[in-house]
N, CA, C and O atoms as a CHARMM CRD file, in Angstrom:
* protein
*
  236
    1    1 MET  N     -8.83400   0.81000   0.03700 PROA 1      0.00000
    2    1 MET  CA    -8.61500   0.63400  -1.37400 PROA 1      0.00000
    3    1 MET  C     -7.33500   1.36700  -1.74400 PROA 1      0.00000
    4    1 MET  O     -7.07200   2.45500  -1.23000 PROA 1      0.00000
    5    2 THR  N     -6.55600   0.79700  -2.60800 PROA 2      0.00000
    6    2 THR  CA    -5.34600   1.47400  -3.05100 PROA 2      0.00000
    7    2 THR  C     -5.68000   2.59300  -4.03000 PROA 2      0.00000
    8    2 THR  O     -6.73700   2.58700  -4.66100 PROA 2      0.00000
    9    3 GLU  N     -4.76700   3.55200  -4.14800 PROA 3      0.00000
   10    3 GLU  CA    -5.01100   4.68600  -5.04100 PROA 3      0.00000
   11    3 GLU  C     -5.18200   4.23500  -6.48300 PROA 3      0.00000
   12    3 GLU  O     -5.85300   4.91100  -7.26400 PROA 3      0.00000
   13    4 SER  N     -4.59300   3.11400  -6.84900 PROA 4      0.00000
   14    4 SER  CA    -4.71400   2.64300  -8.22800 PROA 4      0.00000
   15    4 SER  C     -6.13500   2.20900  -8.56900 PROA 4      0.00000
   16    4 SER  O     -6.46700   2.06700  -9.74600 PROA 4      0.00000
   17    5 CYS  N     -6.96900   2.00000  -7.57400 PROA 5      0.00000
   18    5 CYS  CA    -8.34600   1.56500  -7.80300 PROA 5      0.00000
   19    5 CYS  C     -9.34400   2.72000  -7.81600 PROA 5      0.00000
   20    5 CYS  O    -10.54000   2.49900  -8.00800 PROA 5      0.00000
   21    6 ILE  N     -8.87400   3.93600  -7.61700 PROA 6      0.00000
   22    6 ILE  CA    -9.77900   5.07600  -7.52200 PROA 6      0.00000
   23    6 ILE  C    -10.64600   5.22400  -8.77100 PROA 6      0.00000
   24    6 ILE  O    -11.79900   5.64500  -8.67200 PROA 6      0.00000
   25    7 GLY  N    -10.11400   4.88800  -9.93200 PROA 7      0.00000
   26    7 GLY  CA   -10.87600   5.03400 -11.16700 PROA 7      0.00000
   27    7 GLY  C    -11.86700   3.90500 -11.42600 PROA 7      0.00000
   28    7 GLY  O    -12.58400   3.94100 -12.42500 PROA 7      0.00000
   29    8 ALA  N    -11.92400   2.91300 -10.55700 PROA 8      0.00000
   30    8 ALA  CA   -12.85200   1.79400 -10.76300 PROA 8      0.00000
   31    8 ALA  C    -14.28500   2.30000 -10.73000 PROA 8      0.00000
   32    8 ALA  O    -14.62800   3.18600  -9.94700 PROA 8      0.00000
   33    9 ASN  N    -15.11300   1.72600 -11.58800 PROA 9      0.00000
   34    9 ASN  CA   -16.50200   2.16100 -11.67600 PROA 9      0.00000
   35    9 ASN  C    -17.40400   0.93000 -11.74000 PROA 9      0.00000
   36    9 ASN  O    -17.53300   0.29200 -12.78400 PROA 9      0.00000
   37   10 TYR  N    -18.01700   0.61400 -10.62100 PROA 10     0.00000
   38   10 TYR  CA   -18.92700  -0.51800 -10.53600 PROA 10     0.00000
   39   10 TYR  C    -20.25700  -0.03000  -9.98500 PROA 10     0.00000
   40   10 TYR  O    -20.28300   0.83300  -9.10800 PROA 10     0.00000
   41   11 THR  N    -21.33700  -0.56000 -10.47700 PROA 11     0.00000
   42   11 THR  CA   -22.66100  -0.17700 -10.00700 PROA 11     0.00000
   43   11 THR  C    -22.75500  -0.39800  -8.49900 PROA 11     0.00000
   44   11 THR  O    -22.48000  -1.49100  -8.00500 PROA 11     0.00000
   45   12 GLY  N    -23.14100   0.63600  -7.78400 PROA 12     0.00000
   46   12 GLY  CA   -23.32200   0.54600  -6.33700 PROA 12     0.00000
   47   12 GLY  C    -22.06300   0.75100  -5.52000 PROA 12     0.00000
   48   12 GLY  O    -22.13300   0.79400  -4.29200 PROA 12     0.00000
   49   13 LEU  N    -20.89900   0.87900  -6.17300 PROA 13     0.00000
   50   13 LEU  CA   -19.64100   1.07600  -5.45900 PROA 13     0.00000
   51   13 LEU  C    -19.44300   2.55100  -5.16000 PROA 13     0.00000
   52   13 LEU  O    -19.54800   3.39700  -6.04900 PROA 13     0.00000
   53   14 VAL  N    -19.15600   2.85200  -3.89200 PROA 14     0.00000
   54   14 VAL  CA   -18.90800   4.23000  -3.48000 PROA 14     0.00000
   55   14 VAL  C    -17.60900   4.26500  -2.68900 PROA 14     0.00000
   56   14 VAL  O    -17.44700   3.50300  -1.73600 PROA 14     0.00000
   57   15 PHE  N    -16.68700   5.13500  -3.06900 PROA 15     0.00000
   58   15 PHE  CA   -15.45000   5.32300  -2.32500 PROA 15     0.00000
   59   15 PHE  C    -15.66700   6.41300  -1.29000 PROA 15     0.00000
   60   15 PHE  O    -16.26500   7.44600  -1.58900 PROA 15     0.00000
   61   16 ARG  N    -15.19200   6.19300  -0.09600 PROA 16     0.00000
   62   16 ARG  CA   -15.28100   7.17700   0.97100 PROA 16     0.00000
   63   16 ARG  C    -13.87700   7.46600   1.48700 PROA 16     0.00000
   64   16 ARG  O    -13.02800   6.57400   1.51500 PROA 16     0.00000
   65   17 VAL  N    -13.63300   8.68400   1.88900 PROA 17     0.00000
   66   17 VAL  CA   -12.35500   9.06800   2.46100 PROA 17     0.00000
   67   17 VAL  C    -12.33700   8.63800   3.92300 PROA 17     0.00000
   68   17 VAL  O    -13.30600   8.85100   4.65200 PROA 17     0.00000
   69   18 ALA  N    -11.23100   8.03400   4.34700 PROA 18     0.00000
   70   18 ALA  CA   -11.08500   7.63500   5.74900 PROA 18     0.00000
   71   18 ALA  C    -10.70200   8.86100   6.56600 PROA 18     0.00000
   72   18 ALA  O     -9.81500   9.62000   6.17600 PROA 18     0.00000
   73   19 HSD  N    -11.36800   9.05300   7.69700 PROA 19     0.00000
   74   19 HSD  CA   -11.10200  10.20400   8.56500 PROA 19     0.00000
   75   19 HSD  C    -10.69800   9.73800   9.95000 PROA 19     0.00000
   76   19 HSD  O    -11.21800   8.74800  10.46400 PROA 19     0.00000
   77   20 GLY  N     -9.76900  10.46200  10.54500 PROA 20     0.00000
   78   20 GLY  CA    -9.36400  10.24900  11.92600 PROA 20     0.00000
   79   20 GLY  C     -9.68300  11.50200  12.72200 PROA 20     0.00000
   80   20 GLY  O    -10.45000  12.35200  12.26900 PROA 20     0.00000
   81   21 ASP  N     -9.10400  11.61800  13.89400 PROA 21     0.00000
   82   21 ASP  CA    -9.35800  12.77500  14.76000 PROA 21     0.00000
   83   21 ASP  C     -8.88000  14.08900  14.16300 PROA 21     0.00000
   84   21 ASP  O     -9.41800  15.15000  14.47900 PROA 21     0.00000
   85   22 THR  N     -7.85500  14.02300  13.28700 PROA 22     0.00000
   86   22 THR  CA    -7.28800  15.24900  12.72500 PROA 22     0.00000
   87   22 THR  C     -7.57900  15.42000  11.24300 PROA 22     0.00000
   88   22 THR  O     -6.93700  16.24200  10.58900 PROA 22     0.00000
   89   23 GLY  N     -8.51600  14.67900  10.70200 PROA 23     0.00000
   90   23 GLY  CA    -8.87300  14.81000   9.28400 PROA 23     0.00000
   91   23 GLY  C     -8.61000  13.52800   8.51300 PROA 23     0.00000
   92   23 GLY  O     -8.63500  12.43200   9.07300 PROA 23     0.00000
   93   24 GLU  N     -8.35700  13.68400   7.21200 PROA 24     0.00000
   94   24 GLU  CA    -8.13100  12.52700   6.34700 PROA 24     0.00000
   95   24 GLU  C     -6.90800  11.74600   6.80200 PROA 24     0.00000
   96   24 GLU  O     -5.92800  12.32800   7.26700 PROA 24     0.00000
   97   25 ILE  N     -6.96900  10.42300   6.66600 PROA 25     0.00000
   98   25 ILE  CA    -5.84200   9.58100   7.04400 PROA 25     0.00000
   99   25 ILE  C     -5.49700   8.63100   5.89600 PROA 25     0.00000
  100   25 ILE  O     -6.32100   8.37000   5.01900 PROA 25     0.00000
  101   26 ARG  N     -4.29800   8.13500   5.92000 PROA 26     0.00000
  102   26 ARG  CA    -3.86100   7.09600   4.99200 PROA 26     0.00000
  103   26 ARG  C     -3.74200   5.81200   5.78900 PROA 26     0.00000
  104   26 ARG  O     -3.26600   5.81600   6.92400 PROA 26     0.00000
  105   27 ILE  N     -4.16700   4.73800   5.20200 PROA 27     0.00000
  106   27 ILE  CA    -4.12300   3.44500   5.87200 PROA 27     0.00000
  107   27 ILE  C     -3.01700   2.62200   5.22600 PROA 27     0.00000
  108   27 ILE  O     -3.05000   2.35700   4.02400 PROA 27     0.00000
  109   28 GLY  N     -2.05100   2.22600   6.02100 PROA 28     0.00000
  110   28 GLY  CA    -0.94000   1.43300   5.51600 PROA 28     0.00000
  111   28 GLY  C     -1.28100  -0.04600   5.49200 PROA 28     0.00000
  112   28 GLY  O     -2.21200  -0.49100   6.16300 PROA 28     0.00000
  113   29 TYR  N     -0.53600  -0.78600   4.73200 PROA 29     0.00000
  114   29 TYR  CA    -0.71700  -2.23500   4.69100 PROA 29     0.00000
  115   29 TYR  C      0.61800  -2.86200   4.33000 PROA 29     0.00000
  116   29 TYR  O      1.54400  -2.16600   3.91200 PROA 29     0.00000
  117   30 SER  N      0.71600  -4.14300   4.48600 PROA 30     0.00000
  118   30 SER  CA     1.95600  -4.83900   4.15300 PROA 30     0.00000
  119   30 SER  C      1.63300  -6.15800   3.46600 PROA 30     0.00000
  120   30 SER  O      0.50100  -6.63900   3.50000 PROA 30     0.00000
  121   31 ALA  N      2.64700  -6.72200   2.84800 PROA 31     0.00000
  122   31 ALA  CA     2.50800  -8.01100   2.17700 PROA 31     0.00000
  123   31 ALA  C      3.69500  -8.87500   2.55400 PROA 31     0.00000
  124   31 ALA  O      4.74100  -8.36100   2.95300 PROA 31     0.00000
  125   32 HSD  N      3.54100 -10.16500   2.43300 PROA 32     0.00000
  126   32 HSD  CA     4.61500 -11.09200   2.78800 PROA 32     0.00000
  127   32 HSD  C      4.68400 -12.21500   1.75900 PROA 32     0.00000
  128   32 HSD  O      3.67600 -12.84700   1.44100 PROA 32     0.00000
  129   33 TRP  N      5.87500 -12.44800   1.25100 PROA 33     0.00000
  130   33 TRP  CA     6.09900 -13.56800   0.35600 PROA 33     0.00000
  131   33 TRP  C      6.97500 -14.56400   1.09400 PROA 33     0.00000
  132   33 TRP  O      7.98300 -14.18400   1.69000 PROA 33     0.00000
  133   34 GLN  N      6.60400 -15.82000   1.05800 PROA 34     0.00000
  134   34 GLN  CA     7.38900 -16.84900   1.70900 PROA 34     0.00000
  135   34 GLN  C      7.97300 -17.78100   0.65900 PROA 34     0.00000
  136   34 GLN  O      7.25800 -18.29300  -0.20200 PROA 34     0.00000
  137   35 GLU  N      9.28000 -17.99400   0.74100 PROA 35     0.00000
  138   35 GLU  CA     9.98800 -18.91400  -0.15300 PROA 35     0.00000
  139   35 GLU  C      9.70800 -18.62100  -1.62500 PROA 35     0.00000
  140   35 GLU  O      9.30600 -19.51200  -2.37400 PROA 35     0.00000
  141   36 ASN  N      9.92100 -17.37800  -2.03600 PROA 36     0.00000
  142   36 ASN  CA     9.70300 -16.98900  -3.42700 PROA 36     0.00000
  143   36 ASN  C     11.05400 -16.62900  -4.02500 PROA 36     0.00000
  144   36 ASN  O     11.66300 -15.64000  -3.61700 PROA 36     0.00000
  145   37 ASP  N     11.53200 -17.40900  -4.98300 PROA 37     0.00000
  146   37 ASP  CA    12.83600 -17.14700  -5.59100 PROA 37     0.00000
  147   37 ASP  C     12.72100 -16.44500  -6.94600 PROA 37     0.00000
  148   37 ASP  O     13.67200 -16.45300  -7.72700 PROA 37     0.00000
  149   38 ASN  N     11.57000 -15.84100  -7.22800 PROA 38     0.00000
  150   38 ASN  CA    11.38100 -15.10300  -8.47400 PROA 38     0.00000
  151   38 ASN  C     12.30900 -13.88600  -8.46100 PROA 38     0.00000
  152   38 ASN  O     12.20700 -13.06500  -7.54900 PROA 38     0.00000
  153   39 PRO  N     13.20900 -13.73900  -9.43900 PROA 39     0.00000
  154   39 PRO  CA    14.14100 -12.61100  -9.44600 PROA 39     0.00000
  155   39 PRO  C     13.43900 -11.25700  -9.52200 PROA 39     0.00000
  156   39 PRO  O     13.98500 -10.26000  -9.05100 PROA 39     0.00000
  157   40 ALA  N     12.26100 -11.20200 -10.09600 PROA 40     0.00000
  158   40 ALA  CA    11.53100  -9.93300 -10.17400 PROA 40     0.00000
  159   40 ALA  C     11.12700  -9.45300  -8.78600 PROA 40     0.00000
  160   40 ALA  O     11.04400  -8.24800  -8.55000 PROA 40     0.00000
  161   41 LEU  N     10.87800 -10.37200  -7.87300 PROA 41     0.00000
  162   41 LEU  CA    10.47900  -9.99400  -6.52300 PROA 41     0.00000
  163   41 LEU  C     11.59300  -9.24000  -5.81000 PROA 41     0.00000
  164   41 LEU  O     11.33300  -8.24300  -5.13700 PROA 41     0.00000
  165   42 ALA  N     12.82800  -9.70600  -5.95200 PROA 42     0.00000
  166   42 ALA  CA    13.95600  -9.02300  -5.30800 PROA 42     0.00000
  167   42 ALA  C     14.07300  -7.58300  -5.79700 PROA 42     0.00000
  168   42 ALA  O     14.30000  -6.67400  -4.99900 PROA 42     0.00000
  169   43 GLY  N     13.92200  -7.37100  -7.09800 PROA 43     0.00000
  170   43 GLY  CA    13.97800  -6.01500  -7.64700 PROA 43     0.00000
  171   43 GLY  C     12.83100  -5.14800  -7.15700 PROA 43     0.00000
  172   43 GLY  O     13.01100  -3.96800  -6.85500 PROA 43     0.00000
  173   44 PHE  N     11.65000  -5.74800  -7.08200 PROA 44     0.00000
  174   44 PHE  CA    10.47300  -5.02000  -6.60300 PROA 44     0.00000
  175   44 PHE  C     10.64300  -4.61300  -5.14400 PROA 44     0.00000
  176   44 PHE  O     10.34100  -3.47600  -4.78000 PROA 44     0.00000
  177   45 LEU  N     11.11900  -5.52200  -4.31200 PROA 45     0.00000
  178   45 LEU  CA    11.32200  -5.20700  -2.89700 PROA 45     0.00000
  179   45 LEU  C     12.40500  -4.14900  -2.71200 PROA 45     0.00000
  180   45 LEU  O     12.30300  -3.31000  -1.81700 PROA 45     0.00000
  181   46 LYS  N     13.43900  -4.18200  -3.54900 PROA 46     0.00000
  182   46 LYS  CA    14.49000  -3.15500  -3.48500 PROA 46     0.00000
  183   46 LYS  C     13.89800  -1.78300  -3.82100 PROA 46     0.00000
  184   46 LYS  O     14.16500  -0.79800  -3.13200 PROA 46     0.00000
  185   47 LEU  N     13.09600  -1.73200  -4.88100 PROA 47     0.00000
  186   47 LEU  CA    12.44400  -0.48100  -5.27000 PROA 47     0.00000
  187   47 LEU  C     11.56900   0.05400  -4.13600 PROA 47     0.00000
  188   47 LEU  O     11.62100   1.24200  -3.81700 PROA 47     0.00000
  189   48 LEU  N     10.77200  -0.81700  -3.53400 PROA 48     0.00000
  190   48 LEU  CA     9.92200  -0.38000  -2.42400 PROA 48     0.00000
  191   48 LEU  C     10.74900   0.16100  -1.26400 PROA 48     0.00000
  192   48 LEU  O     10.40300   1.18300  -0.67200 PROA 48     0.00000
  193   49 GLY  N     11.84000  -0.52500  -0.94200 PROA 49     0.00000
  194   49 GLY  CA    12.70100  -0.07800   0.14700 PROA 49     0.00000
  195   49 GLY  C     13.33300   1.28000  -0.11700 PROA 49     0.00000
  196   49 GLY  O     13.50900   2.07400   0.80700 PROA 49     0.00000
  197   50 GLU  N     13.67300   1.55000  -1.36700 PROA 50     0.00000
  198   50 GLU  CA    14.25700   2.84300  -1.73300 PROA 50     0.00000
  199   50 GLU  C     13.20800   3.95500  -1.71100 PROA 50     0.00000
  200   50 GLU  O     13.48400   5.06300  -1.25200 PROA 50     0.00000
  201   51 ARG  N     12.02100   3.66100  -2.20100 PROA 51     0.00000
  202   51 ARG  CA    10.96700   4.68100  -2.26200 PROA 51     0.00000
  203   51 ARG  C     10.28500   4.92900  -0.93200 PROA 51     0.00000
  204   51 ARG  O      9.92300   6.06100  -0.61000 PROA 51     0.00000
  205   52 TYR  N     10.11400   3.87700  -0.16900 PROA 52     0.00000
  206   52 TYR  CA     9.35700   3.95900   1.08500 PROA 52     0.00000
  207   52 TYR  C     10.16900   3.33100   2.21700 PROA 52     0.00000
  208   52 TYR  O      9.81500   2.26100   2.71200 PROA 52     0.00000
  209   53 PRO  N     11.25800   3.99000   2.63100 PROA 53     0.00000
  210   53 PRO  CA    12.05700   3.42000   3.70100 PROA 53     0.00000
  211   53 PRO  C     11.25000   3.30300   4.98300 PROA 53     0.00000
  212   53 PRO  O     10.37200   4.12100   5.25700 PROA 53     0.00000
  213   54 LEU  N     11.55800   2.28100   5.76100 PROA 54     0.00000
  214   54 LEU  CA    10.84700   2.09200   7.03600 PROA 54     0.00000
  215   54 LEU  C     11.14200   3.25300   7.96700 PROA 54     0.00000
  216   54 LEU  O     12.28400   3.69900   8.07800 PROA 54     0.00000
  217   55 SER  N     10.11900   3.73500   8.62700 PROA 55     0.00000
  218   55 SER  CA    10.32100   4.78000   9.62100 PROA 55     0.00000
  219   55 SER  C     10.84100   4.14300  10.89900 PROA 55     0.00000
  220   55 SER  O     10.76400   2.92400  11.05700 PROA 55     0.00000
  221   56 LEU  N     11.36500   4.94200  11.80400 PROA 56     0.00000
  222   56 LEU  CA    11.84100   4.42100  13.08300 PROA 56     0.00000
  223   56 LEU  C     10.71400   3.79500  13.87700 PROA 56     0.00000
  224   56 LEU  O     10.94800   2.86600  14.65000 PROA 56     0.00000
  225   57 LYS  N      9.47900   4.29000  13.70200 PROA 57     0.00000
  226   57 LYS  CA     8.33000   3.73100  14.40800 PROA 57     0.00000
  227   57 LYS  C      8.08100   2.28800  13.98800 PROA 57     0.00000
  228   57 LYS  O      7.73000   1.45400  14.82200 PROA 57     0.00000
  229   58 ALA  N      8.25800   1.98500  12.70600 PROA 58     0.00000
  230   58 ALA  CA     7.94800   0.66800  12.18700 PROA 58     0.00000
  231   58 ALA  C      9.06500  -0.33700  12.45700 PROA 58     0.00000
  232   58 ALA  O      8.82100  -1.54300  12.48300 PROA 58     0.00000
  233   59 ALA  N     10.28000   0.15000  12.65700 PROA 59     0.00000
  234   59 ALA  CA    11.43400  -0.74900  12.82900 PROA 59     0.00000
  235   59 ALA  C     11.45200  -1.40400  14.17900 PROA 59     0.00000
  236   59 ALA  O     12.35600  -2.18600  14.47400 PROA 59     0.00000
C-alpha cells in the first residue's frame, strides 16, 4: 500500500509493516504509460526523475 493510503479506514482492513531480514522494508513499484501524449504526464515524469533518480542498481 502506498503511504498516501495509510489513513484509509475500512471495516476489517489492517495495515501491517513489511519486514525483511534486517527489519522494516520499503517495497518499490513502477508504472508504465504507452503512447500517452498528455502534457501533464511529461511534467509528472520529470518531477519523479528529479525527486527519485534511478540508482545504479536499477539502471
